[in-house]
matplotlib code that plots the C-alpha trace (Angstrom):
import matplotlib.pyplot as plt

x = [-26.4, -26.4, -29.7, -31.3, -31.0, -32.5, -35.1, -36.3, -35.6, -38.2, -40.6, -40.1, -40.7, -44.1, -45.5, -44.1, -42.5, -41.3, -41.2, -38.2, -39.1, -43.1, -41.3, -39.4, -42.2, -43.8, -40.6, -40.7, -44.4, -44.1, -42.1, -45.1, -47.8, -45.2, -45.5, -49.5, -50.0, -47.6, -49.6, -53.2, -51.6, -51.6, -54.0, -56.4, -54.2, -54.5, -57.3, -58.5, -57.7, -59.4, -57.6, -60.4, -59.8, -61.0, -58.4, -58.7, -55.9, -55.3, -53.5, -52.8, -52.3, -49.3, -45.3, -46.1, -47.0, -50.8, -51.2, -51.8, -49.9, -51.8, -55.0, -53.8, -53.2, -56.6, -58.4, -55.7, -56.9, -60.7, -61.5, -58.9, -57.6, -56.4, -52.3, -50.9, -49.1, -46.7, -43.0, -40.8, -39.8, -35.7, -35.1, -32.0, -33.8, -35.1, -37.7, -40.4, -40.2, -42.7, -42.1, -44.6, -46.9, -49.8, -48.2, -44.4, -42.0, -39.1, -37.2, -35.0, -36.3, -33.4, -35.0, -38.5, -38.4, -39.4, -43.4, -43.9, -42.0, -44.7, -47.5, -46.2, -45.8, -49.2, -51.6, -53.0, -51.8, -49.6, -49.7, -47.2, -45.8, -43.2, -43.0, -42.1, -44.4, -48.0, -49.4, -47.1, -47.6, -51.4, -50.8, -48.9, -51.2, -54.2, -52.2, -51.9, -55.5, -56.3, -59.5, -58.6, -55.5, -54.8, -52.2, -50.0, -50.1, -52.0, -53.9, -51.0, -51.5, -54.7, -54.5, -55.6, -59.6, -59.5, -61.6, -59.6, -59.3, -57.7, -56.9, -57.3, -54.7, -55.1, -52.3, -52.5, -49.3, -49.1, -49.8, -52.5, -49.5, -48.0, -44.6, -42.0, -44.0, -46.2, -46.4, -49.0, -48.0, -51.4, -53.5, -56.3, -58.9, -58.3, -59.2, -63.1, -61.1, -61.4, -63.9, -63.6, -62.0, -61.2, -61.4, -59.7, -62.4, -65.2, -64.0, -61.6, -59.8, -57.1, -55.4, -52.0, -50.2, -46.9, -45.6, -42.9, -42.8, -39.9, -39.2, -36.7, -37.6, -35.7, -38.3, -36.4, -37.6, -37.9, -41.3, -42.5, -44.7, -42.5, -44.4, -47.6, -45.9, -46.3, -48.5, -45.8, -42.9, -44.3, -43.7, -39.9, -36.5, -35.2, -36.3, -33.7, -35.8, -34.0, -35.5, -38.5, -37.2, -34.0, -31.6, -30.2, -27.2, -26.9, -23.9, -26.0, -28.9, -26.1, -25.2, -28.1, -29.4, -26.4, -26.6, -29.8, -28.7, -32.3, -33.9, -34.6, -35.7, -39.4, -39.8, -43.0, -43.4, -42.2, -39.1, -38.8, -38.7, -35.2, -34.2, -36.0, -32.5, -30.3, -30.5, -31.2, -33.7, -37.3, -40.0, -42.7, -45.7, -48.3, -50.4, -54.5, -56.6, -60.6, -62.4, -66.2, -69.1, -69.9, -66.0, -66.6, -70.0, -68.4, -65.4, -67.7, -69.4, -66.2, -64.8]
y = [-25.7, -27.0, -29.4, -25.6, -24.2, -27.4, -26.7, -23.1, -23.7, -26.3, -24.4, -21.7, -24.1, -25.5, -22.6, -18.9, -19.5, -16.9, -17.1, -19.2, -21.5, -21.7, -22.6, -25.0, -26.9, -26.8, -28.6, -31.1, -32.0, -34.8, -36.8, -35.6, -37.4, -40.6, -40.5, -39.7, -43.0, -45.4, -43.8, -44.5, -47.9, -48.7, -47.2, -49.3, -52.6, -52.5, -54.8, -54.4, -56.2, -56.4, -57.0, -57.7, -54.4, -51.0, -48.7, -44.8, -43.3, -39.2, -38.5, -35.6, -35.0, -32.6, -33.1, -32.8, -30.0, -30.2, -31.0, -34.6, -35.3, -33.2, -34.1, -37.9, -36.9, -35.1, -38.2, -40.4, -38.7, -38.7, -42.2, -44.8, -48.0, -46.7, -47.9, -45.6, -47.0, -44.8, -45.3, -43.3, -41.1, -40.0, -42.3, -43.9, -47.7, -50.6, -52.8, -52.8, -51.1, -50.6, -47.0, -46.8, -48.6, -48.1, -44.5, -46.1, -44.8, -47.6, -45.8, -42.5, -40.0, -41.2, -44.8, -43.9, -40.1, -37.6, -37.5, -41.0, -39.9, -36.4, -39.3, -40.6, -37.7, -35.8, -38.9, -40.0, -44.2, -43.9, -47.1, -46.2, -48.4, -47.3, -50.1, -50.0, -52.9, -51.7, -55.1, -56.6, -53.9, -53.9, -57.7, -56.9, -53.9, -57.0, -59.4, -56.8, -56.1, -52.8, -51.2, -49.8, -48.7, -45.0, -45.1, -41.6, -41.2, -43.9, -42.9, -44.5, -48.1, -48.8, -52.2, -51.8, -51.8, -48.7, -45.1, -42.8, -39.0, -36.7, -32.9, -30.7, -27.6, -24.0, -23.2, -25.1, -25.3, -23.5, -25.7, -28.8, -31.2, -34.2, -34.1, -32.8, -30.0, -29.5, -30.7, -33.6, -36.4, -37.9, -36.1, -33.2, -36.0, -38.1, -36.2, -38.1, -41.4, -39.9, -41.1, -37.6, -34.3, -32.8, -28.4, -26.1, -24.1, -26.6, -30.3, -29.5, -25.5, -25.4, -23.3, -22.1, -20.8, -20.0, -21.1, -19.8, -16.8, -14.2, -11.0, -12.0, -15.3, -17.0, -19.2, -22.1, -25.0, -28.3, -28.8, -29.2, -26.1, -23.4, -20.4, -21.8, -20.1, -16.7, -15.9, -16.5, -14.0, -11.2, -12.2, -12.7, -11.6, -13.6, -17.6, -20.0, -22.8, -26.4, -29.1, -30.9, -34.0, -31.6, -33.7, -30.6, -30.2, -28.6, -26.5, -25.4, -24.1, -22.4, -20.1, -19.1, -18.5, -16.4, -14.5, -13.3, -12.3, -14.4, -15.2, -18.2, -20.7, -20.9, -24.6, -26.7, -29.4, -31.9, -30.1, -30.1, -34.0, -33.7, -30.7, -30.9, -33.0, -30.1, -27.4, -23.9, -21.4, -22.9, -21.2, -23.6, -23.1, -26.0, -26.5, -27.9, -29.5, -29.5, -32.3, -30.9, -32.9, -34.1, -35.6, -37.3, -39.0, -39.9, -41.7, -43.3, -44.8, -46.6, -47.7]
z = [-27.2, -30.7, -29.3, -27.6, -31.3, -33.2, -30.5, -31.3, -34.6, -34.4, -32.7, -34.9, -37.8, -36.4, -35.0, -36.2, -39.4, -41.5, -45.2, -45.7, -43.2, -45.2, -48.3, -46.8, -45.3, -48.9, -50.3, -47.8, -48.2, -51.2, -47.5, -45.3, -48.4, -47.4, -43.9, -44.1, -46.0, -43.9, -40.9, -42.9, -43.3, -40.0, -38.5, -41.7, -41.5, -37.2, -35.6, -31.7, -28.6, -26.6, -22.9, -21.1, -19.0, -19.1, -21.0, -21.3, -23.5, -23.4, -26.3, -29.1, -32.8, -32.8, -31.5, -27.9, -25.5, -25.6, -21.6, -22.0, -18.4, -16.2, -17.3, -17.2, -13.6, -12.8, -14.1, -12.2, -9.5, -10.2, -10.3, -7.8, -8.8, -12.2, -12.9, -14.9, -18.0, -20.4, -22.2, -19.9, -22.9, -22.0, -19.4, -18.2, -18.5, -20.9, -20.8, -18.3, -15.0, -11.8, -11.1, -8.2, -6.2, -4.0, -4.0, -3.4, -5.5, -6.7, -8.7, -9.4, -12.5, -14.6, -14.4, -14.7, -16.6, -16.1, -16.9, -15.1, -11.6, -12.3, -12.3, -8.8, -6.8, -8.0, -8.2, -4.5, -4.2, -7.8, -9.8, -12.5, -15.0, -18.3, -21.0, -24.3, -25.1, -23.6, -24.2, -21.0, -18.9, -19.4, -18.7, -15.4, -14.2, -14.5, -12.0, -10.2, -9.9, -11.6, -12.1, -15.0, -17.9, -18.1, -21.5, -21.3, -25.2, -27.0, -29.3, -32.3, -30.6, -32.7, -32.1, -28.5, -28.1, -25.6, -25.3, -26.7, -25.6, -27.5, -26.2, -28.9, -28.6, -27.4, -30.2, -33.6, -35.6, -38.6, -41.5, -40.7, -42.2, -41.1, -40.2, -41.3, -43.3, -40.3, -36.4, -36.7, -35.9, -37.0, -39.6, -38.3, -40.1, -37.2, -34.4, -35.8, -35.0, -30.8, -28.7, -27.2, -28.4, -25.0, -25.3, -22.6, -21.3, -22.0, -21.6, -18.0, -16.3, -15.7, -12.7, -12.3, -9.0, -9.0, -5.1, -3.7, -5.6, -5.0, -6.0, -9.1, -10.8, -13.8, -15.9, -16.9, -18.5, -20.7, -21.8, -25.7, -27.0, -23.9, -25.1, -23.5, -20.1, -22.0, -18.6, -16.5, -18.6, -16.7, -13.6, -14.7, -14.8, -17.9, -19.1, -20.2, -22.5, -23.3, -25.4, -24.1, -21.3, -20.9, -18.6, -15.7, -14.3, -11.3, -12.4, -15.3, -13.4, -10.6, -13.7, -15.2, -11.4, -11.6, -15.3, -14.2, -10.9, -9.5, -6.1, -7.2, -10.8, -11.6, -13.2, -14.0, -12.1, -14.7, -14.4, -10.4, -10.4, -12.2, -10.2, -7.0, -4.8, -6.3, -2.7, -5.2, -4.5, -6.3, -7.2, -9.0, -11.0, -9.2, -12.0, -11.3, -14.2, -12.7, -14.9, -16.1, -14.8, -18.6, -19.1, -15.4, -16.4, -20.0, -18.0, -15.6, -18.4, -19.2, -16.4]

ax = plt.figure().add_subplot(projection="3d")
ax.plot(x, y, z, "-o")
ax.set_aspect("equal")
plt.show()
C-alpha cells in the first residue's frame, strides 16, 4: 500500500504538481543540477565502441511510460533476424539469460521480467536476451547469428555505436528539469543527440482495441504513467493503478474483482504476461503500432 502511495505521489509530482510539490521541485534544483553535471560528463567522456553489427536503440529521456516496448515490438516484427536485448528490469534472475530463441520461450516471467516476456510473446520468431551487461549480450547475439540488435531503453549506453531512436511522449512532464526536480532522466537538450525523434501520429500510429470485453470491467495496471489509459476509463466501473512492474498476486486481483463487482479485469499486454495463468476473467487492451514509411526506410538504411 505504501509503494502505491509513493507511486501515486510521484505521478502527480512529475506531471500534475500542486503548489507544495512545485515548491519542493524548485528546492531540489541544486541536486538536479549536480545530476545533470554527472550525466553530461558521462556523455562527453564516452568513447564509441563499434560492435560490427547494426544496433538500433529505442529509448526516451523521461522516467518510463513513453511506449518504447510497443514501438520496439513493431520494429522487430517488421525486420526479421533481430535479437532484442534489454536489462530485464524487476526480474528475479541475475546476469545474462536467454529468454526466447527462435520463438521458443525458455523461462518464466519472473526470470525474464514483464517487458522481456512481452517481447517474447509479441514478436514472431522472437530472440530475446536479458542482461545487465549489454556488451556480453551483443557478443552472444552475434555468435548466434543475429542480423541486427534491438536495444530496449539503450540511449544511456553512450559508449555503444548505434542508431538512437528517441520517443517524445504525448504527455510531457510539468517541469523540464532532470530528476529529482523533474521527470527527465536526461536533459531535454539531449534530444539533439538522437539520430531520429519518433513522434506518435507522424512516425508511427497506435491502434487499440479491447479483446474479450465485458459489461463490467475494472482497469488494473502496473505501467508507468497509467493516465495514458484514460480513454479506457469510460468503459470501466473503476480502476486500480499499481507501481510500474508490480508483481500481482491472484488474491489481490480476486479482491479487486469482488470489490467492484466486476465481470473481468481490463489489463495491458505487459500486465497480461504476469497474470495469464491465474485463471481469472480477463479483458485485454490490444495495442498495435504501425510504422510510417519514412521510419521504415530510415531503419532499412541502418541494417
